[in-house]
C-alpha positions in Angstrom: 100.2 91.3 74.2 103.6 92.2 75.6 104.6 90.6 78.9 107.7 91.3 81.0 108.6 88.6 83.4 110.2 90.0 86.6 112.3 87.7 88.8 113.8 88.7 92.1 116.8 86.8 93.4 118.9 86.8 96.6 121.6 84.1 96.9 119.8 81.7 94.6 122.6 80.7 92.2 121.5 77.1 92.4 117.9 77.6 91.3 117.5 81.0 89.4 118.3 79.4 86.0 115.3 77.1 86.4 113.0 80.1 87.0 114.4 81.9 84.0 114.1 78.8 81.8 110.4 78.4 82.8 109.8 82.1 81.8 111.6 81.7 78.5 109.7 78.5 77.7 106.2 80.0 77.8 103.8 79.3 74.9 102.9 83.0 75.0 106.4 84.4 74.5 107.7 87.0 76.9 109.1 90.3 75.7 111.8 90.1 78.3 112.9 88.4 81.5 114.2 90.9 84.0 116.2 89.4 86.9 116.9 91.6 89.8 119.9 90.5 91.9 119.4 91.9 95.4 123.1 92.3 96.2 123.4 88.5 96.6 127.2 88.4 97.1 127.3 84.8 95.8 127.3 83.3 92.2 123.7 84.4 91.4 124.9 87.0 88.9 127.1 84.5 87.1 124.2 82.1 87.0 122.0 84.7 85.3 124.7 85.7 82.9 125.2 82.1 81.9 121.7 82.1 80.3 122.3 82.9 76.6 119.1 84.6 75.6 118.8 88.2 74.5 115.5 88.6 76.3 117.2 88.2 79.7 118.1 91.5 81.4 120.0 91.7 84.6 119.4 94.5 87.2 122.0 94.6 89.9 121.2 96.4 93.1 124.2 97.9 95.0 122.7 97.0 98.4 120.2 94.5 99.7 116.7 96.1 99.8 114.6 93.0 100.5 112.1 91.2 98.2 109.6 94.1 98.0 112.2 96.7 97.0 113.8 94.3 94.5 110.4 93.6 92.9 109.8 97.3 92.6 113.1 97.7 90.9 112.2 95.0 88.4 108.8 96.5 87.7 110.4 99.9 87.1 112.7 98.4 84.5 109.9 96.6 82.7 108.8 97.6 79.2 105.8 95.3 78.6 102.2 96.3 79.0 101.8 93.5 81.5 104.2 92.3 84.2 104.2 88.7 85.4 106.0 88.2 88.8 108.2 85.2 89.7 110.2 84.3 92.7 113.6 82.8 91.8 112.9 79.5 93.5 109.6 79.0 91.7 108.7 77.9 88.2 105.9 78.5 85.7 104.2 75.8 83.8 104.6 76.3 80.0 101.0 77.5 79.4 100.9 79.9 82.5 101.0 83.2 80.5 98.7 82.1 77.7 96.0 81.2 80.1 96.3 84.4 82.1 96.7 86.8 79.2 93.5 85.3 77.7 91.7 85.8 81.0 93.0 89.3 81.4 92.0 90.3 77.8 88.5 89.0 78.3 87.8 90.9 81.5 85.9 94.2 81.4 88.0 95.8 84.1 91.4 94.6 82.8 93.2 97.9 83.4 92.8 97.4 87.2 92.8 93.6 87.2 95.3 91.2 88.8 95.1 87.7 87.4 96.4 84.9 89.7 96.1 81.1 89.8 96.4 78.2 92.1 99.8 76.6 92.6 101.4 73.2 92.7 103.0 72.8 96.2 106.4 71.3 95.6 108.7 70.0 98.3 112.1 68.4 97.5 111.1 68.2 93.9 107.8 66.3 94.5 104.3 67.7 94.1 102.7 67.3 97.5 99.4 69.2 96.9 97.5 72.1 95.3 96.9 75.4 97.0 94.7 77.1 97.9 91.8 74.8 98.5 89.3 77.5 97.2 89.9 80.5 95.0 88.8 84.0 95.7 85.2 84.8 94.8 84.2 87.7 92.6 83.8 90.8 94.8 85.0 89.0 98.0 86.9 91.1 100.5 90.5 90.1 99.8 91.7 90.3 103.5 88.9 88.0 104.6 89.8 85.6 101.8 93.5 85.5 102.7 93.2 85.3 106.4 89.7 84.1 107.5 89.4 81.6 104.6 93.1 80.9 104.7 93.4 81.7 101.0 96.4 82.4 98.9 97.4 84.9 96.2 101.0 84.0 95.7 103.5 86.3 94.0 104.7 83.9 91.4 101.1 83.5 90.0 100.5 87.3 89.6 100.0 89.0 86.2 98.8 92.6 86.0 99.2 95.8 84.0 102.6 97.3 84.4 101.0 100.8 85.0 99.0 99.4 87.9 102.0 97.6 89.4 104.1 100.7 89.1 101.6 103.0 90.6 100.8 100.8 93.7 104.1 99.0 94.2 105.3 96.6 96.9 105.8 98.0 100.4 109.6 98.3 100.6 109.3 99.3 104.3 108.4 95.8 105.3 110.3 92.5 104.7 107.6 90.1 105.7 104.2 89.3 104.2 105.1 91.0 100.9 102.4 89.1 99.0 99.4 90.0 101.1 100.7 93.5 101.6 100.8 94.1 97.8 97.4 92.6 97.4 95.9 94.8 100.2 97.5 97.9 98.7 96.0 97.0 95.3 92.6 96.4 96.8 92.7 99.8 98.7 93.3 101.5 95.3 90.3 99.8 93.7 91.9 96.9 91.9 90.0 93.6 91.3 91.2 90.1 91.4 90.6 87.0 89.2 92.1 83.7 90.3 92.1 80.8 87.9 91.2 77.3 89.2 94.0 75.7 87.2 97.4 75.5 89.0 99.9 77.3 86.7 102.9 77.7 89.0 105.2 75.4 90.9 105.6 76.9 94.4 108.9 75.3 95.5 110.1 74.8 99.1 113.9 75.0 98.9 116.0 73.5 101.7 118.9 75.5 103.1 117.3 78.9 102.7 118.0 81.1 105.8 115.0 81.9 107.9 114.5 84.8 110.3 114.5 83.9 114.0 111.2 83.4 115.8 111.6 86.6 117.8 112.4 88.6 114.7 109.6 86.9 112.8 107.0 87.7 115.4 108.1 91.4 115.8 108.2 92.0 112.0 104.8 90.3 111.6 103.2 92.4 114.3 104.7 95.5 112.8 103.2 94.5 109.4 99.8 94.0 111.1 99.9 97.5 112.6 100.7 98.9 109.2 97.9 97.2 107.4 95.1 96.8 110.0 93.1 99.7 108.6 92.4 97.6 105.5 91.3 94.5 107.4 88.1 93.6 109.2 88.4 92.8 112.9 87.8 89.2 112.0 90.6 89.2 109.4 93.0 90.8 112.0 92.3 88.0 114.4 92.6 85.4 111.7 96.0 86.9 110.6 97.3 86.7 114.1 96.2 83.2 114.6 97.5 81.8 111.3 100.9 83.6 111.5 101.6 83.7 115.3 100.0 80.7 117.0 102.9 78.3 116.6 105.4 80.8 117.9 103.2 81.7 120.8 102.6 78.1 121.8 106.4 77.8 122.4 107.1 81.3 123.8 103.9 82.4 125.5 101.4 79.5 126.1 98.8 81.7 127.9 98.8 84.1 125.0 98.4 81.2 122.7 95.3 80.1 124.6 93.8 83.6 124.5 94.5 83.9 120.8 92.9 80.5 120.1 89.8 81.6 122.1 89.5 84.8 120.2 89.9 83.0 116.8 87.2 80.5 117.9 84.8 83.3 119.0 85.4 85.2 115.8 84.4 82.1 113.7 87.9 81.8 112.3 88.2 78.2 113.5 85.7 75.4 112.8 84.8 72.8 115.4 87.5 70.4 114.4 90.1 73.2 114.4 89.0 74.3 117.9 89.2 70.7 119.2 92.6 70.2 117.6 93.8 73.6 119.0 92.5 72.7 122.5 94.3 69.3 122.4 97.6 71.1 121.5 97.1 73.6 124.4 96.4 70.8 126.9 99.3 68.6 125.6 
């Protein structure tokens, strides 16, 4: 089964070669590794070109379009029947594709199936845990899984048919929450999801990466919620706000943080321990 690996990169000259190497080292060989440089302006392109393997293809974007637009460009350039997505600071374990391709081929609804997995959470080169704690159940509402159950379907774990990925695409109009946005778009189009228990990807926290400011982060996140609220239950919307905004609100708007905590508690998003912990934070 032909698989195209799609890697997006923005100013990742120091790590992109490791992502490429992990794709090339799969025990289910990739047809190609497409690396999309999102107008980095640093040495990212040189780092990609230094990898001497004919399967590596470089797509250079003339202007920065963000992670969603870059991923769409990579999917559009792919030639494999399946596409496997990878962020430039993450890495695949060597058997990632073989496990997922086998699961995809065995599924009765494979033409509309996304296969994901759990991840090894890596910080400063050390594995610090496995995420998520629980995988998505068959037929479970994906928004409730992601936000109410605090689940995770991370981009670097995703494998799906190229035709499906091309038809749905990432939302290039938003620059935050690209993973859940893509998943909700897929779910709204009738896709189904299979998440393997085995962690198959290293999800790496890289120091020195620029972060958006708190104000910009909150504004962009609220704009995303308005855009996707129609595909989320009321409980999932409250859970999204709590999980993504509570830390910012505690610093910027303590009363709003109290109100959001109460709403999350009443909606059953927080368990007793979480409620008690949140109340201590508010009082302290």
